[in-house]
N, C-alpha and C positions, 0 to 999 in steps of 0.2 A: 161577329154575330153568333148568337146561340142557335145551334143547329141540332135537330133531332133526326137521326137516320134510322129508318125502319126497314128490316127485311121482312117482306110480307109473306114469304113462302111458309106454309104450314103443312105441305104435302110431302109424303115419303114416296117419291118416284125414283125407282132404281135403287138409290142408296142415299142416306142423309149426308149432307155436305155443308160445312160452314159457308156462309155467303161471301165468297172470295171477292166478287165485284164490289160489293158494298164496303168490304174491308179496305179495298184499295181507295175508294172514294173518301172514306173516313180519314185515312192517312193523309191524303192530298189536302183535304179540307182543314185538318189540324195543322198541317205544315204551312198553310196559307194564313194561319193566325186566328182561326175561328175556334170557338168552344163547341166540342162535338159530344153529344150523347148518342149511344148506339143501342138499338133494341132488335134482337133476333126473335121473331115470333115462333120459330120452329120449336115445338115442345111446350109452348105455353098452353096451359089448360084453359085459360080465358084470355085470348089475345086482346080483345078490346079493353078489358080491364087493365091489362099491362100497358096499353097505349095511353089510356086515361091517366094512369099513375105517372108515366114518363112525362106527359105534358104538364101535369100538375107540379112535378118535381123540378123540371128544367125550364119551364116557360119559354119554349123555343120561339125564335123569330122566323125560322124557316123549317119546314118538315120535308125531308126527302124520303121517298118510298121506292124500294127496289122490287120490281116485278119479274120473277123468274119464269113461272109456268103459266101459260094461257089455258091449256087443257091437258088431258091425260094422254093424248095422241093415240087413242084407241078407237077404231072405227065402230066397234060394237057398243061401247058405253058413251062415247063422245061427251065426257064429263067436262063441263066448262068451269074453270077455276077462278074466274074473276069476281064472282059475287062476293066472296069474303073480302076481297081487296076493295070493292066498292063500299062495303060496310066500313072498312078501315078508313077510307077517305072521308066518308060521312062523319065518322067518329072524330077525326081530326078537326073537321070543320065545326063540329058541335062544341069542342073544348078549347079551340084556339083560332084566332084570326090570322095566324101565320100562313103564308102561301104554301101550297103543297106542290112538290116537284116530283114527277115520276121518272124512273130510269130502270135499267136492268135489261138483260138479254131479251126477255119476253116482250117487254114494252117496246124495245127498239125495232122489232119486226112490224109492229102495228102502231106507229107513233101517234097518228091523229085519231084513228078509230078507238084505240085504248084510252086516250086522253078524254075523248068525248064520252065514252061509256062510263069511265070511272069518275068523271066529274072533278078532276083535279085542275089546278091552275096552269101548270106548265109541265113540260116533259123534256128530257134530254135523250136524244137518239145517239147511241154509240158510246164511246169512251167518255166517262164522266170526270176523270181525274183532273183534266184541264178545264173543261167547260163549267163544271159545277162551282168551283171557287170563283171563276170569272162571273158567273151568274150572281153569286152572293155579293160580290163587289158592286155590281150594278144595282142590285136591290138595296144594298146598304146606302148607296148614294142617290137613290131615287131615280135612277136612269132607266130608260126603256131597254129591257133585256132581249127584245125580239130579234135583234141583228146578230146575236151570237150564233156561231156555227152549231147546227144540230138542235137548237132550242125551239120547241114547239109551244105555241100559246093556244089555249082553249079557244076554238072557233076561228083562229087566224092562221093555223098551220105554221110553217117554218119559212123564214125569209132568207136564211143563210145556210147552205148545205154544210153538213158536218165535215169535220176534218179528223184525220187519224194521226196520233202522235208518232212521229217517225223514229224516235229513240226511246224505247221503253225503259232504258236505264235511268232516264231523267224523271221517271214517275216513281213515287215511293211504293215500297212493298207494305203490306198491312202490318199494323201494330199487333203483335201476337197476343197481348193481354186484352185486346178489344174484341177481335172478331172470332177468336177461338173460344167459344162459350161452352163447348162440350168437354167431357172428361176424357183424358188420354186413354183410359182403360175401356171406353165404350167399344164393344166388340166390332160393330159395323161402321165405325167412324174412320174415314180415310180423309186426311187433310188435302184439299185441292191445291195444286201448284200449276200455274200457267207460265210457261217459258216463252211461248210464241203466240202471235196473233196474225190472223189473215190466212186466206186459202185461195189458191188460183186453180184448183182442180175442177171446179165447175160441175160437180155432180148435179143432175138436173133437178133434184128435189130439195137440195140443201140450202139452209138459210145462213150458214156460217159467213160466207163472203158478204152477205147483206149486213150482218152485224159487225164484222171485224174488218171488212175490206178484202180485196184480192191480194194486195201486197203483203208478203211475209215479213214480219218484224219480230225480232227476238231480243230478249234480255241477254246480257252476257252470262255465260255458264257460271262464272265465278260469283255473280250476284245471286243467282238461283241457289247455288250450293250454300252460300252464306245464310240465305233465308231458311233453307231446310235445316241447317245446323241449329239456328236459333229456335225453331219450332221443336226440333228433336230434343234440345236441351230442356225444353219445357215439359218433356215427357211423352210427346207424340211420336210414335214410331212407324205409323202407316200413312203412306202418301199416295195420292192419285194425280198423275200428270194428266191434266184435262185438255192438253193440246190435241186437236183432231187427228193430227198425223205426227206422232212422236218420232217416227223414223225419217222425217223430211225436214231439213236436209240431213243426209246421212252423217256428214262431218260433225254437225252440231250434236246429234244424238250420241255419237261415239265419244265426243269430248265430255259430255255430261256424265255418261256412264263411267268413264275413266276417272273423273274428278270425285265421284261418289266413292270409288274404291280407294284412291290415293288419300282422300281426306278421312278415310276410315269411318264413314257414316254407316252405322249399323241400323239400316232401315229396311222396311219392306215396301214395295210400291207396285202400282198398277199403271198401265198406259193403254193408249189406243194406237194400233198399227194400221197404216194403209198398206194392204197386202200387195206391194209392188216393189221390186228391187230391194228386198231385204236380205242381205248376205248373212251367212252363218257367223261371221265375225261380230256383227252387231248383236245377234241373239245371244252369243256367248258372253259378250260384254254386259248385256242387260242382266243375264242370270248372275254373273259375278257381282254386279252392283246391287243385287237385292230384288230384282223384278220377280214377282211371284205370280202375276196374272196379266194377261193381255186380252183386250177386246179386239176381235177381228170382224170388222164390218164389211164382209164380202158381199152381203145383200142377196146374191143369187148364184146358182150353179149353172146358169144358162149363158152361153156366150152372147146370144142375141139380146137377152135382157140386159146384160152388163153393158153392151154397146149402147142400148137405148138409154141407160142411166149415165152415159158418158164416163164409165169406169175405164181405167188405163190397164187393167189386169185381166187375166183369164183364169178359169177355175183351176187349172193345173199349177199355176203359180201360187194360188191360195193353198193348195195341198202341200206344196213344197215348204212353204213358210210354216204351215201348221205342224208339219212333221219336225221341222227344226225346233220349234217351241217345245214340243213334246220331248224331243231328244235332250233338251237342256233343262227339263223339269219345270217349265213355266205353264201354269194353268191357262186354258184357252176358253174364252167365251165367244161363241159365234153368233152372228146375227143374219137373219134372212128378212128381206123386205119384199113381200109378194103382192101381186095384183096390179102392178104398174103398167105403163105403156109397153106394148109388145108381149105382155104375159099371156100365156095360153095354158090349158090344162097340162099339156105335155111339158112345158117349161117349169110349171109348178112341181110336177112329179120329179123332173130332173134335178131341181134345186134341193128338194127334200132328200132325195137319194144321195146326192153329192154331200150334203151336210152330214147325213148319217155315216157316210163312209169315212169322214174325217176322224171320228172317235173323239169329238170334243167333250170336255168336261161339262160344259153348259151350252145349250143352244136356245136362243130366243127367236121366235118366229112372229113377225108382225104382218098382219093382213091389211092391205089398204095403206096408202101413203098420204100423210098429212100434206095438204097443199099450202104453201107459203107464198106471200106476195113477191113479185119481182123475180120469180124463178122460171126456168123453162117449163117446169111441170104446170105452173099456172097457165102459161100460154097454151100448152097442149090441152089442158082441161077446158079452156075457153073455146078453142078451135073445135073441140068435140062436143060442145054444148053442155058440159057438166056444170059450168058456172055462168052466172050473169056478169056483165061488165061492171056493175056497181057493187058486187060482193067484195067487201073489205077482207074477208076470210078471217076476221077476228073470231067469229063463231066457227068451230072446227068443221072443215070440209076435207073430204078424202078422195083420192083417185083410186078407184077399184073398177077393173074391167067389168062391165055389166054382165057379160056372158059367164063370168066366174062366180058371181055372188051367191047363186043357189047351190054351189058345189064346194067352194074352196074351204069354208070353215070346217065342214065335215072331213074333207081331205086332210087338212092340217091336223085335225084331232085324231087322225088315224082310223076313222070310221068308214072310209070308202076306199076302194081299190082303184 
């Protein structure tokens, strides 16, 4: 079949990144024998014109649309980002009778609500590399696609619960000449690399397990290194490991760092560390392998708030790891997430003082926690009367302790003692 895959994201949130998920789906779709056209709307001056042109050129029989961001995750602006995607779906319907299929991380959190709002025909919740080619086969043969795992139909929901691929090495990596549409010399472009999926840490507010499952699955380090080498040979030298917990498991992280060194990959890279049980041996190996920057999502400097978030670490462990990173010349980006369950004025001040004491290169402070479906935070918000039971949460809702609202923004801005 002729397939047009579109990355709908046009927003610059945190940093621009090539659409890795859609690149993976494109590779799997092509491997299944289908003809794939690929369109990344990021940077397009007129996105809908680009879509019209792609439809006219390729005459697609199916259009797949990847939805990355639902909103800006900011309690003060609450900017909803699906209106342009809705326009995109309408544009596709105006210029082709091909069914539209939604996917992507943002879509997967709200499969039925997003499908209804955007007006598409179908959606795939979770990993699309296996299900999307299977869906294409059913559509090609005129069969009912509703029984496929994770496939949602407009107005009908999902009949078969999604499944997670147990062996990531059986899934293709993206074709570098398709998904890497940016220039290697672009200053703020970091090529995303995902080595592992799944998380069982159960932080109360996090949607990762809902998107990727709780079971940890990893590509072989050798396949990851081979992929990085191919991308580096195309001129890209900056990489971002998007795994939520680069250091878990420790043995895997160590192997990856050692292979980067032994394979003589002259690259610079970023990653996210879960600040728990990080030995100096790993930090040293990361530095030797080219790690230049680490995101430390410690979220709070209060032991009580950390326990309420179901974190496994305490502030002094964060300090130890932060000091190790500084010792080995790795830039540190810290993150605070304020206003959640158990937060008080005293704990806010404690967190801000703690973060200041670390001497981080960059600190990002977020007030209010975005509430996602099927998380413990949603349950807490329901119990406390912040939400109604019929709220799909597609339109952004935040948890922020009511007694802090009139004070916390000025406190964070440094205007109140």
